[in-house]
C-alpha positions as CSV (number, residue, x, y, z in Angstrom):
1,D,62.3,41.1,-20.3
2,E,62.4,37.9,-18.4
3,M,60.0,39.1,-15.8
4,A,57.6,40.5,-18.5
5,H,57.6,37.1,-20.0
6,E,57.2,35.3,-16.4
7,A,54.4,37.8,-15.8
8,K,52.8,37.1,-19.3
9,L,53.2,33.2,-18.4
10,S,51.8,33.8,-14.9
11,D,48.8,35.7,-16.5
12,E,48.1,33.0,-19.0
13,R,48.3,30.5,-16.2
14,A,46.0,32.6,-14.0
15,S,43.7,32.8,-17.1
16,K,43.8,29.1,-17.6
17,A,43.1,28.6,-14.0
18,M,40.1,30.9,-14.1
19,I,38.7,29.3,-17.1
20,D,39.3,26.0,-15.4
21,A,37.7,27.2,-12.2
22,A,34.7,28.7,-14.2
23,R,34.3,25.3,-16.0
24,L,34.7,23.4,-12.7
25,A,32.0,25.6,-11.2
26,D,29.6,25.1,-14.1
27,E,30.2,21.3,-13.9
28,L,29.6,21.5,-10.0
29,R,26.4,23.5,-10.4
30,A,25.2,21.0,-13.1
31,E,25.8,18.1,-10.8
32,Q,24.2,19.9,-7.9
33,E,21.1,20.5,-10.1
34,M,21.0,17.0,-11.2
35,S,21.5,15.8,-7.7
36,M,18.3,17.9,-6.4
37,A,16.3,16.7,-9.3
38,L,17.1,13.0,-8.5
39,E,16.5,13.8,-4.8
40,R,13.1,15.2,-5.8
41,D,12.5,12.2,-8.0
42,R,13.3,9.8,-5.3
43,K,11.1,11.5,-2.8
44,L,8.2,11.5,-5.2
45,L,8.8,7.7,-6.0
46,E,8.9,7.0,-2.3
47,A,5.7,8.9,-1.8
48,Q,4.1,6.9,-4.7
49,V,5.4,3.6,-3.3
50,K,3.9,4.5,0.2
51,D,0.5,5.3,-1.6
52,L,0.6,2.2,-3.7
53,S,1.5,0.2,-0.7
54,M,-1.5,1.6,1.3
55,R,-3.9,1.0,-1.6
56,C,-2.6,-2.6,-1.9
57,D,-3.3,-3.2,1.6
58,D,-6.7,-1.7,1.4
59,A,-7.4,-3.9,-1.6
60,E,-6.3,-7.0,0.2
61,T,-8.3,-6.3,3.2
62,N,-11.4,-5.6,1.2
63,A,-10.8,-8.9,-0.8
64,L,-10.6,-10.8,2.4
65,K,-13.9,-9.2,3.7
66,G,-15.5,-10.0,0.3
67,G,-14.1,-13.7,0.4
68,K,-15.5,-14.1,3.9
69,K,-19.0,-12.6,2.9
70,A,-19.2,-15.0,-0.1
71,I,-18.1,-17.9,2.2
72,S,-20.8,-17.0,4.6
73,K,-23.4,-16.6,1.8
74,M,-22.4,-20.0,0.4
75,E,-22.7,-21.7,3.9
76,T,-26.1,-20.2,4.2
77,R,-27.1,-21.5,0.7
78,I,-25.7,-24.9,1.7
79,R,-27.9,-24.9,4.9
80,E,-31.0,-23.9,2.9
81,L,-30.3,-26.7,0.3
82,E,-29.8,-29.2,3.0
83,S,-33.1,-28.1,4.5
84,E,-34.8,-28.6,1.2
85,L,-33.2,-32.0,0.7
86,D,-34.6,-33.2,4.0
87,A,-38.1,-32.0,3.1
88,E,-37.9,-33.7,-0.1
89,N,-36.7,-36.9,1.5
90,R,-39.5,-36.8,4.0
91,R,-42.1,-36.0,1.1
92,F,-40.4,-39.1,-1.0
93,G,-40.8,-41.4,2.1
94,D,-44.4,-40.3,2.7
95,A,-45.1,-40.9,-1.0
96,Q,-43.5,-44.4,-0.7
97,K,-45.6,-45.2,2.4
98,S,-48.7,-44.1,0.5
99,L,-47.7,-46.2,-2.5
100,R,-47.3,-49.2,-0.4
101,K,-50.6,-48.6,1.3
102,S,-52.5,-48.2,-2.1
103,E,-50.8,-51.5,-3.4
104,R,-51.9,-53.4,-0.4
105,R,-55.5,-52.0,-0.6
106,I,-55.5,-53.0,-4.3
107,K,-54.4,-56.5,-3.3
108,E,-57.2,-56.7,-0.8
109,L,-59.8,-55.4,-3.2
110,T,-58.7,-57.9,-5.9
111,Y,-58.7,-60.8,-3.3
112,Q,-62.0,-59.8,-2.2
113,Q,-63.2,-59.5,-5.8
114,D,-61.9,-63.0,-6.4
115,E,-63.8,-64.4,-3.4
116,D,-67.0,-62.6,-4.3
117,R,-66.8,-64.2,-7.8
118,K,-66.0,-67.5,-6.5
119,N,-69.0,-67.2,-4.0
120,H,-71.1,-65.9,-6.9
121,E,-70.2,-68.9,-9.1
122,R,-70.9,-71.4,-6.4
123,M,-74.3,-70.1,-5.8
124,Q,-75.3,-70.5,-9.5
């Protein structure tokens, strides 16, 4: 009787152990699946980080090239404007010279006219 009781207790313990083992196996399987999913996600994110890093480097390189082009264009434009300024300054200098010459000629003609008028008055 006692052996039957011990056997029954052993069966119950074995049954509980099997249930616990099955539960632990299910938990282990779930943890392994979650671990594989997380590993897959980690690899995907690493690939995305690598891709974005390369795109960022490309964008930075293109921005530097564009900046250098813009600076080059501006320097060219500055040289053109300096050239135009020099030409305008020469034209302005020429115009001033011409103005002084014309003013001198007007004074000469005015003086000559005054002299002619004086001579004409003396003759009358």
